[in-house]
C-alpha positions as CSV (number, residue, x, y, z in Angstrom):
1,M,-94.4,-16.5,22.3
2,E,-94.7,-15.9,18.9
3,E,-91.0,-14.8,18.4
4,E,-89.4,-17.4,21.3
5,E,-91.5,-19.8,17.9
6,E,-89.5,-18.4,15.1
7,K,-85.9,-18.8,16.9
8,I,-87.0,-22.3,17.5
9,E,-87.9,-22.5,13.6
10,E,-84.4,-20.8,13.1
11,F,-82.4,-23.0,15.3
12,T,-83.9,-26.6,14.1
13,A,-83.8,-25.9,10.3
14,L,-82.5,-29.5,8.7
15,P,-78.9,-29.2,8.3
16,K,-76.9,-31.7,6.2
17,V,-75.4,-34.0,8.9
18,V,-76.5,-36.1,11.7
19,L,-74.7,-35.7,15.0
20,R,-74.7,-39.2,17.0
21,C,-75.1,-38.8,20.2
22,L,-74.6,-40.1,23.9
23,A,-76.0,-39.1,26.8
24,V,-74.4,-39.8,30.8
25,D,-76.6,-38.4,33.9
26,D,-76.7,-40.6,37.3
27,E,-80.5,-39.2,37.2
28,N,-83.3,-40.2,35.5
29,L,-85.2,-37.5,34.7
30,A,-82.7,-36.1,33.2
31,L,-81.8,-38.2,31.1
32,D,-85.2,-37.8,29.7
33,L,-85.1,-34.2,29.1
34,V,-82.1,-34.7,27.1
35,E,-83.7,-37.7,25.3
36,D,-86.8,-35.4,24.5
37,N,-84.7,-32.4,23.5
38,I,-83.0,-34.1,21.2
39,A,-85.8,-35.6,19.4
40,K,-87.3,-32.5,18.3
41,V,-83.7,-31.7,17.2
42,P,-83.4,-32.9,13.4
43,F,-79.3,-32.9,13.1
44,L,-79.2,-34.7,16.6
45,K,-79.8,-38.9,17.1
46,L,-79.5,-40.2,20.7
47,E,-77.6,-43.7,20.2
48,K,-77.7,-44.2,24.3
49,R,-78.2,-42.9,27.2
50,C,-76.2,-44.6,29.9
51,R,-76.8,-43.9,34.1
52,N,-73.0,-43.8,34.5
53,A,-69.5,-42.9,33.2
54,F,-69.0,-47.0,33.5
55,E,-71.1,-47.6,31.1
56,A,-70.3,-45.0,29.0
57,I,-66.9,-45.9,28.9
58,E,-67.9,-49.6,27.9
59,Y,-70.5,-48.3,25.3
60,L,-67.0,-46.4,23.6
61,Q,-65.7,-49.0,23.5
62,E,-67.2,-50.3,20.7
63,N,-69.1,-47.2,19.1
64,E,-68.4,-44.0,17.5
65,I,-70.1,-41.1,19.1
66,D,-70.1,-37.3,17.7
67,L,-71.4,-35.6,20.7
68,I,-72.0,-36.3,24.2
69,F,-74.2,-34.5,27.0
70,L,-72.1,-35.4,29.9
71,D,-73.3,-34.9,33.7
72,I,-70.5,-33.6,35.8
73,Q,-71.3,-34.8,39.4
74,M,-71.7,-38.5,39.2
75,P,-71.1,-41.6,42.1
76,G,-67.7,-43.8,40.9
77,I,-66.3,-41.4,38.4
78,T,-67.3,-37.3,37.7
79,G,-67.9,-36.1,34.1
80,V,-64.8,-34.3,34.5
81,Q,-62.8,-37.6,35.3
82,F,-64.6,-39.6,32.5
83,L,-62.9,-36.8,30.0
84,E,-59.8,-36.4,31.0
85,G,-59.7,-40.2,30.5
86,L,-60.8,-40.5,27.0
87,T,-58.2,-41.0,24.2
88,Q,-60.5,-40.0,21.6
89,K,-62.9,-37.4,22.9
90,P,-65.6,-36.8,21.3
91,M,-67.6,-32.7,21.7
92,V,-68.6,-32.6,24.9
93,I,-71.6,-30.5,26.3
94,F,-72.0,-29.8,30.3
95,V,-74.8,-30.1,31.8
96,T,-74.7,-29.9,35.5
97,A,-76.5,-28.5,38.0
98,Y,-72.7,-26.4,39.7
99,Q,-71.5,-24.3,38.6
100,Q,-68.2,-24.1,39.8
101,Y,-67.0,-26.4,37.0
102,A,-66.9,-23.9,34.5
103,L,-63.5,-23.9,34.4
104,E,-62.5,-27.1,34.4
105,G,-64.7,-27.3,30.9
106,F,-62.9,-24.3,29.4
107,N,-59.9,-26.1,30.1
108,L,-60.9,-30.0,28.9
109,D,-62.3,-27.3,25.5
110,V,-65.9,-28.7,25.6
111,I,-68.1,-26.9,23.5
112,D,-70.4,-25.5,25.9
113,Y,-71.5,-25.6,29.4
114,V,-75.3,-25.6,30.5
115,L,-76.6,-25.3,34.0
116,K,-79.6,-27.3,34.8
117,P,-82.6,-26.3,34.5
118,I,-82.3,-26.8,30.8
119,S,-84.5,-24.6,28.8
120,F,-84.7,-25.9,24.9
121,E,-84.0,-22.3,23.4
122,R,-80.8,-22.9,25.2
123,F,-79.8,-26.1,24.6
124,L,-80.5,-25.9,20.9
125,K,-77.5,-22.9,21.4
126,A,-75.3,-25.8,22.9
127,T,-76.5,-28.3,20.0
128,H,-76.0,-25.5,17.0
129,K,-72.4,-24.6,18.7
130,A,-71.4,-28.7,18.5
131,L,-72.9,-28.2,14.7
132,D,-70.7,-25.5,13.6
133,Y,-68.1,-26.9,14.7
134,F,-68.5,-30.4,13.6
135,K,-68.7,-28.6,9.9
136,S,-65.7,-26.2,10.1
137,K,-63.5,-29.5,11.5
138,N,-65.2,-31.3,8.2
139,V,-64.5,-28.5,5.9
140,L,-61.0,-27.9,6.8
141,V,-60.7,-31.7,6.5
142,Q,-62.0,-31.9,2.9
143,A,-60.5,-28.5,2.3
144,Q,-56.4,-29.8,2.8
145,I,-54.4,-29.9,-0.1
146,P,-53.2,-33.4,-1.1
147,V,-49.5,-34.1,-0.2
148,I,-48.2,-34.5,-3.8
149,E,-44.9,-36.5,-3.2
150,K,-41.9,-35.0,-4.1
151,M,-40.1,-35.7,-6.9
152,E,-36.8,-37.7,-6.8
153,Y,-35.8,-38.8,-10.9
154,I,-36.5,-38.6,-14.3
155,F,-36.3,-41.7,-17.2
156,I,-35.0,-40.5,-20.1
157,H,-33.6,-42.3,-22.9
158,A,-30.2,-42.8,-23.7
159,D,-27.5,-45.8,-25.2
160,Y,-30.5,-47.2,-26.4
161,S,-32.4,-48.1,-23.2
162,L,-34.7,-45.6,-20.3
163,M,-32.6,-44.5,-18.0
164,K,-33.7,-43.5,-14.8
165,I,-31.3,-39.9,-13.5
166,M,-31.7,-39.1,-9.4
167,L,-32.5,-35.6,-9.6
168,E,-29.8,-35.3,-6.9
169,D,-27.2,-36.5,-8.9
170,I,-27.1,-34.0,-11.4
171,L,-24.7,-30.9,-11.0
172,Y,-26.0,-29.4,-14.4
173,I,-27.5,-30.0,-18.0
174,E,-25.6,-28.5,-21.3
175,G,-27.3,-28.3,-24.7
176,L,-25.9,-29.3,-27.7
177,K,-28.0,-28.5,-31.0
178,D,-30.7,-31.7,-30.5
179,Y,-29.3,-32.9,-27.2
180,I,-28.2,-32.6,-24.7
181,K,-25.2,-33.3,-22.0
182,I,-26.8,-34.4,-18.1
183,H,-23.5,-33.8,-15.7
184,L,-24.1,-36.2,-13.1
185,R,-21.9,-36.2,-9.6
186,T,-21.8,-39.7,-9.8
187,Q,-20.0,-40.1,-13.6
188,K,-16.5,-38.9,-14.7
189,F,-18.9,-38.8,-18.2
190,P,-22.2,-36.9,-18.9
191,V,-25.4,-39.2,-20.4
192,V,-25.9,-37.8,-23.8
193,C,-29.8,-38.3,-25.5
194,R,-31.2,-36.2,-28.1
195,M,-34.0,-33.8,-26.3
196,T,-33.9,-30.4,-26.4
197,M,-33.3,-28.0,-23.5
198,K,-37.0,-27.0,-23.3
199,L,-37.9,-30.4,-23.3
200,I,-35.9,-31.2,-20.5
201,E,-36.8,-28.3,-19.0
202,E,-40.0,-29.2,-18.7
203,K,-39.5,-31.9,-17.0
204,L,-37.6,-31.1,-14.0
205,P,-39.1,-29.4,-11.1
206,S,-38.7,-25.5,-11.2
207,A,-37.6,-25.1,-7.4
208,E,-34.6,-27.3,-8.0
209,F,-33.9,-26.4,-11.6
210,Q,-32.7,-23.2,-12.8
211,R,-31.9,-21.8,-16.7
212,I,-29.4,-19.7,-16.8
213,H,-28.1,-19.7,-20.3
214,K,-29.6,-21.1,-24.0
215,S,-27.2,-23.9,-23.7
216,F,-27.1,-24.4,-19.6
217,I,-29.4,-25.7,-16.8
218,V,-28.4,-25.2,-13.1
219,S,-28.7,-27.4,-10.0
220,L,-29.5,-24.9,-7.7
221,K,-28.4,-27.1,-4.9
222,K,-25.5,-27.7,-6.5
223,V,-24.0,-24.0,-6.8
224,E,-21.1,-22.6,-5.1
225,S,-20.7,-19.3,-5.6
226,I,-20.9,-16.5,-8.6
227,R,-18.3,-15.0,-9.8
228,N,-17.8,-12.5,-13.8
229,Q,-20.9,-14.0,-15.0
230,K,-19.4,-17.4,-14.1
231,I,-21.3,-20.3,-12.0
232,K,-19.0,-22.7,-9.6
233,I,-20.2,-25.9,-9.5
234,G,-17.5,-28.1,-8.0
235,E,-14.9,-28.0,-11.1
236,N,-17.1,-26.1,-13.7
237,H,-17.3,-22.8,-14.2
238,I,-20.7,-22.5,-16.2
239,P,-21.4,-18.9,-18.0
240,L,-24.8,-16.8,-16.8
241,S,-26.1,-15.2,-19.3
242,D,-27.8,-11.2,-19.0
243,N,-31.2,-12.6,-20.7
244,Y,-31.7,-15.1,-17.5
245,S,-29.4,-13.5,-14.8
246,E,-32.0,-11.6,-13.6
247,Q,-34.8,-14.6,-12.8
248,F,-31.7,-16.5,-11.4
249,Y,-31.0,-13.6,-9.2
250,Q,-34.7,-13.3,-8.1
251,T,-34.3,-17.6,-7.4
252,I,-32.2,-17.6,-4.7
253,G,-33.2,-14.3,-3.1
254,Y,-30.5,-11.8,-4.8
255,Q,-30.8,-8.8,-6.1
256,K,-28.9,-8.2,-9.2
257,P,-25.6,-5.9,-8.8
């Protein structure tokens, strides 16, 4: 008895979340027992008890539930049919007197399958499975890395104005002391602006642009071929210096010759 009380005390340690519960069973005695057990567990809150699947469906249309204690053999619609018909499925614990539906429960991804009559200890084990699943699901959601929109353009000062340059249009960039020339596929003449190579390199996404020379940065997407330490982009042959060649070959996944 003492050992059982210790287990119950361990199971009922107060978590930080409360699961909203729905109990669905056609037997009042079974509903009373589920309701009584829920009242003993700090992380459970009974929102509604339903005598059949139709009542449950009506309730779920207007309310959100985290966990359903669901009987299987009920008149009209069985628990299995009810669960199969839900588009948004809460967590479910089957509470039934029939063992033969365990496979259906597994295929429907229920949290647990509990046979009547239910002991409080077995009830706690099932609800802690639900609690652990709920916590793990929410931790994953919170831990997801925010989606960062792909960088598509930069703004530079040129011709006495702030000019928008689409990254997709850049072929390569040429450095001339304190100036750079941005060679674009969309126009014959490059855009010239007062900026250092270091600064423009910092503005560009490193996954798409690579410095290959102290005076040249190329768009990796536009590289057509490499021959004799020259990178071909369109009709242009851009020098690949020794100081940058090793990093360049690593970036494109090729061992330096």
